[in-house]
C-alpha positions in Angstrom: -61.1 6.3 1.0 -63.8 8.9 0.5 -67.4 9.1 1.6 -69.1 9.6 5.0 -70.0 7.2 7.7 -73.2 8.0 9.7 -72.7 7.6 13.5 -75.9 6.4 15.0 -75.1 3.2 16.8 -71.5 2.6 18.0 -69.0 2.3 15.3 -67.1 -0.9 14.5 -63.3 -1.1 14.2 -63.7 -1.3 10.5 -65.6 2.1 10.5 -62.7 3.6 12.6 -60.2 2.1 10.1 -62.1 3.6 7.2 -62.1 7.1 8.8 -58.4 6.7 9.6 -57.8 6.3 5.9 -59.9 9.2 4.7 -63.6 8.7 5.2 -65.6 11.4 7.0 -68.0 11.1 9.9 -71.6 12.5 10.3 -73.8 12.3 13.4 -77.4 11.1 13.3 -80.1 13.1 14.9 -80.3 10.5 17.7 -76.6 10.8 18.4 -76.9 14.6 18.5 -79.7 14.2 20.9 -77.7 12.0 23.2 -74.8 14.4 23.3 -77.1 17.4 24.0 -78.8 15.4 26.8 -75.5 14.6 28.5 -74.5 18.2 28.3 -77.7 19.2 30.0 -76.8 16.9 32.9 -73.6 18.8 33.5 -75.6 22.0 33.8 -77.9 20.4 36.3 -75.0 19.1 38.4 -73.4 22.5 38.5 -76.7 24.2 39.4 -77.6 21.7 42.1 -74.0 21.8 43.5 -73.7 18.0 43.3 -70.1 17.0 43.8 -68.8 15.4 40.6 -65.3 14.4 39.7 -63.8 16.8 37.2 -66.9 18.9 37.0 -66.6 20.8 40.3 -63.5 19.0 41.8 -59.9 18.6 40.8 -58.7 15.5 39.0 -56.5 12.6 39.9 -55.2 12.9 43.5 -56.9 16.4 43.7 -60.3 14.8 43.4 -61.4 15.9 46.9 -60.6 19.6 46.2 -63.9 21.3 45.4 -63.7 23.9 42.6 -66.0 26.9 42.8 -68.4 27.5 39.9 -66.5 30.6 38.9 -63.4 28.5 38.3 -64.9 25.5 36.5 -64.2 26.8 33.0 -60.6 27.5 34.1 -60.4 23.9 35.4 -61.4 22.5 32.0 -58.9 24.7 30.2 -56.1 23.8 32.7 -56.8 20.1 32.4 -56.0 20.3 28.7 -52.9 22.4 29.2 -51.5 20.3 32.0 -52.2 17.0 30.3 -50.5 18.0 27.0 -47.1 16.5 28.0 -46.5 14.1 25.1 -42.9 13.8 23.8 -41.2 12.3 20.8 -42.1 11.9 17.2 -45.8 12.4 16.3 -48.3 9.7 15.5 -49.0 9.0 11.8 -52.0 10.9 10.4 -54.1 7.8 10.1 -53.5 6.9 13.7 -54.5 10.4 14.9 -57.6 10.4 12.7 -58.6 7.0 14.2 -58.2 8.4 17.8 -60.4 11.4 16.9 -63.1 9.1 15.4 -63.0 6.8 18.4 -63.4 9.9 20.7 -66.4 11.2 18.7 -67.9 7.7 18.9 -67.6 7.7 22.7 -69.1 11.2 23.0 -72.1 10.0 20.8 -73.0 7.3 23.4 -74.3 10.2 25.5 -72.5 9.9 28.8 -69.6 12.3 28.5 -71.1 15.7 29.1 -69.3 17.5 26.2 -71.1 20.1 24.2 -72.3 19.3 20.7 -70.3 22.3 19.3 -67.0 20.7 20.4 -67.9 17.4 18.7 -68.8 19.2 15.5 -65.4 21.0 15.5 -63.7 17.6 15.8 -65.8 16.2 12.8 -64.9 19.3 10.8 -61.2 18.7 11.4 -61.7 15.2 10.0 -63.4 16.5 6.9 -61.0 19.4 6.3 -57.9 17.1 6.5 -56.7 18.8 9.8 -54.6 16.3 11.7 -53.4 17.4 15.2 -49.7 16.8 15.9 -49.8 14.2 18.7 -46.5 13.1 20.2 -46.5 9.3 20.4 -44.7 8.9 23.8 -45.3 10.1 27.3 -48.5 8.4 28.4 -49.2 5.4 30.6 -52.8 5.4 29.4 -54.4 7.9 27.1 -54.3 11.4 28.6 -51.5 13.1 26.8 -52.5 12.0 23.4 -56.1 13.2 23.8 -54.9 16.5 25.3 -52.8 17.3 22.2 -55.8 16.8 20.1 -57.9 19.0 22.4 -55.2 21.7 22.2 -56.1 22.4 18.6 -59.7 23.2 19.5 -58.3 26.0 21.8 -56.1 27.4 19.0 -52.9 25.8 20.5 -50.5 23.1 19.4 -49.7 22.2 15.8 -51.5 20.3 13.0 -51.0 19.0 9.5 -53.6 20.9 7.5 -53.9 19.2 4.1 -50.3 18.1 4.5 -48.8 21.4 5.6 -47.6 21.9 9.2 -49.3 24.9 10.8 -50.1 26.2 14.3 -53.4 25.4 15.8 -54.5 29.0 15.6 -53.5 29.3 11.9 -55.4 26.0 11.2 -58.6 27.2 12.8 -58.5 30.5 11.0 -57.9 28.7 7.7 -61.0 26.5 8.3 -63.1 29.5 9.3 -63.2 28.4 13.0 -62.7 30.2 16.2 -60.8 28.9 19.2 -63.3 27.4 21.6 -63.8 28.1 25.3 -64.4 24.9 27.4 -67.2 24.8 29.9 -67.4 22.7 33.0 -66.2 19.1 32.5 -65.4 19.5 28.8 -61.7 19.5 29.4 -61.9 16.2 31.3 -64.3 14.8 28.6 -61.7 15.6 25.9 -58.8 13.8 27.6 -60.6 10.9 29.2 -61.6 7.4 28.3 -60.0 4.8 26.0 -60.5 6.3 22.5 -56.7 6.6 22.1 -56.0 3.0 22.7 -59.1 1.8 20.9 -58.5 4.0 17.8 -54.9 2.8 17.5 -56.0 -0.8 17.9 -58.5 -0.4 15.1 -55.6 0.8 12.8 -53.5 -2.1 14.0 -56.3 -4.6 13.1 -56.6 -3.0 9.7 -52.9 -3.4 9.1 -52.6 -6.9 10.6 -55.4 -8.2 8.4 -53.5 -7.1 5.3 -50.2 -8.5 6.7 -51.9 -11.9 7.3 -53.3 -12.0 3.8 -49.9 -11.1 2.3 -48.1 -13.5 4.6 -50.2 -16.4 3.3 -49.6 -15.5 -0.4 -45.8 -14.8 0.1 -45.4 -18.1 2.0 -47.0 -19.9 -1.0 -44.4 -18.4 -3.3 -41.5 -19.5 -1.1 -43.1 -22.9 -0.6 -43.3 -23.4 -4.4 -39.7 -22.1 -4.9 -38.3 -24.6 -2.4 -40.3 -27.6 -3.8 -42.1 -28.4 -0.5 -44.7 -31.1 -0.3 -48.3 -29.9 -1.0 -49.7 -32.6 1.2 -49.0 -30.3 4.2 -52.1 -28.3 3.2 -54.4 -31.2 2.5 -58.0 -30.3 3.7 -58.6 -33.6 5.3 -55.4 -33.5 7.3 -55.9 -29.8 8.4 -59.5 -30.6 9.3 -58.3 -32.7 12.2 -57.2 -29.5 14.0 -60.3 -27.6 15.2 -59.5 -24.1 14.1 -61.3 -21.8 11.7 -58.0 -20.0 11.1 -56.1 -23.1 10.1 -58.9 -24.1 7.7 -58.9 -20.6 6.2 -55.1 -20.5 5.7 -55.1 -24.0 4.3 -57.7 -23.1 1.7 -55.9 -20.0 0.7 -52.6 -21.9 0.2 -54.3 -24.6 -1.8 -55.9 -22.0 -4.1 -52.6 -20.1 -4.5 -50.6 -23.3 -5.4 -53.3 -25.1 -7.5 -51.8 -26.5 -10.7 -48.2 -25.7 -9.8 -45.7 -27.4 -12.2 -42.9 -26.6 -9.8 -44.5 -28.6 -7.0 -45.6 -31.4 -9.2 -42.0 -31.9 -10.5 -40.7 -32.3 -6.9 -43.5 -34.3 -5.4 -42.4 -37.1 -3.1 -38.8 -35.9 -2.8 -39.1 -35.2 1.0 -40.7 -37.1 3.8 -41.2 -33.9 5.8 -40.5 -30.3 5.1 -39.1 -27.8 7.7 -41.6 -26.2 10.0 -41.2 -22.8 8.5 -42.9 -24.3 5.4 -45.2 -27.1 6.5 -46.5 -25.3 9.7 -47.7 -22.2 7.8 -51.4 -23.1 8.3 -51.0 -23.9 12.0 -49.1 -20.7 12.8 -50.8 -18.3 10.5 -54.1 -19.9 11.4 -53.6 -19.5 15.1 -52.9 -15.8 14.5 -56.1 -15.6 12.5 -58.1 -17.1 15.4 -56.6 -14.5 17.7 -57.4 -11.8 15.2 -61.0 -12.9 15.2 -61.2 -12.6 19.0 -59.5 -9.2 18.9 -62.0 -7.8 16.5 -64.7 -8.5 19.1 -62.7 -6.9 21.9 -62.2 -3.7 20.0 -65.8 -3.6 18.9 -67.0 -4.1 22.4 -64.7 -1.3 23.6 -66.2 1.0 21.0 -69.7 0.1 22.2 -68.7 0.8 25.9 -68.8 4.0 27.9 -65.3 4.7 29.0 -65.6 8.1 30.8 -64.9 9.0 34.3 -67.3 10.2 35.6 -70.2 8.7 33.7 -73.2 11.1 33.6 -76.6 9.6 33.9 -80.0 10.2 35.4 -82.2 13.2 34.5 -81.8 17.0 34.8 -84.1 16.8 37.9 -81.9 14.0 39.4 -78.6 13.9 37.7 -75.9 11.4 38.7 -72.1 11.4 38.2 -70.7 8.0 38.7 -67.0 7.8 39.4 -65.7 4.4 38.5 -62.9 2.8 36.4 -64.4 2.3 33.0 -61.5 4.5 31.6 -59.1 1.7 32.5 -58.2 0.0 29.2 -57.2 -3.5 30.4 -59.1 -5.3 27.7 -57.4 -3.3 24.9 -54.0 -3.5 26.6 -54.1 -7.3 27.0 -55.4 -7.8 23.4 -52.8 -5.5 21.9 -50.0 -7.4 23.8 -51.3 -10.7 22.4 -51.5 -9.4 18.9 -48.0 -8.0 19.2 -46.7 -11.5 20.0 -48.7 -13.0 17.2 -47.5 -10.5 14.6 -43.9 -10.9 15.7 -44.2 -14.7 15.3 -45.6 -14.4 11.7 -42.6 -12.1 10.9 -40.1 -14.4 12.6 -41.4 -17.4 10.5 -41.0 -15.2 7.3 -37.4 -14.5 8.2 -36.7 -18.3 8.5 -38.1 -18.8 5.0 -36.0 -15.9 3.7 -32.9 -17.7 5.0 -33.9 -20.9 3.3 -34.3 -19.0 0.0 -30.9 -17.3 0.1 -28.9 -20.2 1.6 -27.5 -22.4 -1.3 -27.2 -25.4 1.0 -31.0 -25.4 1.4 -32.4 -23.8 -1.7 -30.5 -25.5 -4.6 -30.4 -22.0 -6.1 -27.5 -19.6 -6.7 -26.0 -18.3 -3.5 -28.0 -15.5 -2.0 -30.1 -15.3 -5.2 -27.3 -13.2 -6.7 -27.2 -12.7 -10.4 -23.4 -13.0 -10.5 -22.3 -14.8 -7.3 -19.1 -13.4 -5.8 -19.2 -10.2 -7.7 -22.7 -9.7 -6.4 -24.1 -10.3 -2.9 -27.7 -10.4 -3.9 -30.0 -10.8 -0.9 -27.3 -11.8 1.6 -27.5 -8.6 3.7 -31.2 -8.2 3.2 -31.6 -11.4 5.3 -29.4 -9.6 8.0 -32.0 -6.8 8.0 -34.8 -9.3 8.5 -33.0 -11.0 11.3 -32.3 -7.7 13.0 -36.0 -6.7 12.8 -37.1 -10.1 14.2 -34.8 -9.4 17.2 -36.3 -5.9 17.6 -39.8 -7.4 17.5 -38.8 -9.9 20.2 -37.9 -7.1 22.5 -41.0 -5.1 21.6 -43.3 -8.1 22.2 -42.7 -7.9 26.0 -46.1 -7.2 27.5 -46.9 -3.6 28.3 -49.8 -4.6 30.4 -47.3 -5.8 33.1 -45.3 -2.6 33.2 -47.1 -1.3 36.4 -46.2 2.1 37.8 -47.7 4.5 40.3 -49.0 8.0 39.3 -51.0 10.9 40.8 -49.9 10.7 44.4 -50.9 7.0 44.8 -54.4 7.7 43.5 -53.7 5.8 40.2 -51.7 2.9 41.5 -52.5 0.4 38.8 -51.9 1.2 35.1 -53.0 -0.9 32.2 -50.7 0.7 29.6 -53.2 0.1 26.8 -52.0 2.9 24.6 -48.3 2.0 24.8 -49.3 -1.6 24.1 -51.1 -0.5 20.9 -48.2 1.7 19.8 -45.7 -1.0 20.1 -48.0 -3.3 18.2 -48.0 -0.8 15.4 -44.2 -0.7 15.5 -44.0 -4.5 15.3 -46.3 -4.3 12.2 -43.9 -1.8 10.7 -41.2 -4.4 11.0 -43.4 -7.3 9.9 -44.2 -5.4 6.7 -40.5 -4.9 5.9 -39.6 -8.6 6.7 -42.5 -9.8 4.5 -41.4 -7.4 1.8 -37.9 -8.9 1.8 -39.4 -12.4 1.5 -41.6 -11.2 -1.4 -38.6 -9.8 -3.3 -36.5 -12.9 -2.6 -39.3 -15.3 -3.7 -39.8 -13.3 -6.9 -36.0 -13.4 -7.6 -35.9 -17.1 -6.8 -38.5 -17.9 -9.5 -36.1 -16.3 -12.1 -33.2 -18.5 -11.0 -35.1 -21.8 -11.0 -33.5 -24.5 -13.2 -35.8 -26.0 -15.8 -39.0 -24.6 -17.2 -41.7 -25.9 -14.9 -44.7 -23.6 -14.6 -45.7 -21.7 -11.6 -49.2 -22.0 -10.2 -51.7 -19.4 -11.6 -52.0 -17.8 -8.2 -48.3 -17.4 -7.6 -47.8 -16.3 -11.2 -50.3 -13.5 -10.7 -48.5 -12.3 -7.6 -45.1 -12.6 -9.3 -46.3 -10.3 -12.1 -47.7 -7.9 -9.5 -44.3 -7.7 -7.8 -42.4 -7.3 -11.1 -44.8 -4.5 -12.1 -43.5 -2.5 -9.1 -39.9 -3.8 -8.7 -37.5 -5.2 -11.3 -35.1 -8.1 -10.8 -32.2 -7.2 -8.5 -28.7 -7.3 -10.0 -26.8 -5.3 -7.3 -27.3 -2.3 -9.6 -29.1 -0.1 -7.1 -29.6 0.2 -3.4 -31.7 -2.7 -2.3 -33.3 -0.6 0.4 -35.3 1.2 -2.3 -36.8 -2.1 -3.5 -37.6 -3.2 0.0 -39.5 0.1 0.6 -41.5 -0.5 -2.6 -42.4 -4.0 -1.5 -43.4 -2.7 1.9 -45.8 -0.3 0.2 -47.4 -3.2 -1.7 -47.9 -5.0 1.6 -49.5 -1.9 3.1 -52.3 -2.3 0.6 -55.3 -4.6 0.8 -54.9 -8.0 -0.9 -57.8 -10.1 -2.0 
């Protein structure tokens, strides 16, 4: 996505998602003024020798150690260096871009005390395609991820610059930038708050929205292939459950399946279909209701000040408020709930896959194989789906309850918001693959249907979309390659 988003009022999660996928960011004059005013408060605090956490004291359990003015720049530098302790594989570029965007959004609220020049450097990194290399693991909250982003401003660490891995120093030089020197509080400003968890959650919302749209459409294909009873989606019946999500899913399914000759030919054959078919509106709808709530949580977080300390007052009477706004409990709890919801959508998809490939249930050739016996078709693909459902079940355990004690008992409650968002993203990885397998199996099942009954116009269009990307499977190539192509489809927006 190209273009630029003007940051004046707090960004929404959709803005963050757009920036994650390529849009740039510009600051309004009002936002610039708020950033400059907050920086002036830091100068006043230093000049007036007002004790303020992370400005003229140590951090964490060292908060009572007063730091002389001559060492406050060193304190900022050291905070970044000591907090850059991430380990493991790096975040995906769009995830890191989302974090950077959420951090800039927080700075623009005007309570962080960071200099405007540092914020402009972060915006330039977005526009130049410079993505800091941020290890995904090693943080109970947000500190290490933000520190690895800040490293690049100092000419340290590594980046992907327009797709090429380079050192932070090389990247700055290539962009015509010099390594920055951090002033009082700027190190803490760069690593603090909830932008990491909030940015990752915005990306998760973007992906989950696409997963849900595809899940409805793919379920319609399977429903049609298996000759289920369309009465399950009747608007009057579904209207008896008070849920905007259920109503939305029911309407989508009715539209997808309208005019289906396959369903008309099998109407009335069953009294009641299995739950993986007839309960799609209730399950997918419940997830959509949760999704609607989660949008509000993430947007409220983006509108909230999440620094510690918060800088307020005037240059004549500045105040530094040490509180707990950096604790991301709202994001952690929401990401945990979404993780369970996404895992349930994927688990339901796997049950439908099993019904498609099982000849005892589908009345189709065993495992949708072109030449049963010689060919295994989708037999082992269903194993893959079952395996990923199991992995999702393990990942769905709530991170918010992990607990832990850090910083010499000073930080004795941890919300684990960033780990919650990261495992949600992993569950979405798996969900996209599982739905991709169902999509391929449903397309194959259409080609093995006995008779000549017509598909619905909605499912016909989707079938053609699939076949434009992936041909019928005849055990003539690695099925994993087809699954990856299907997953790529599901990663794109669907109307």
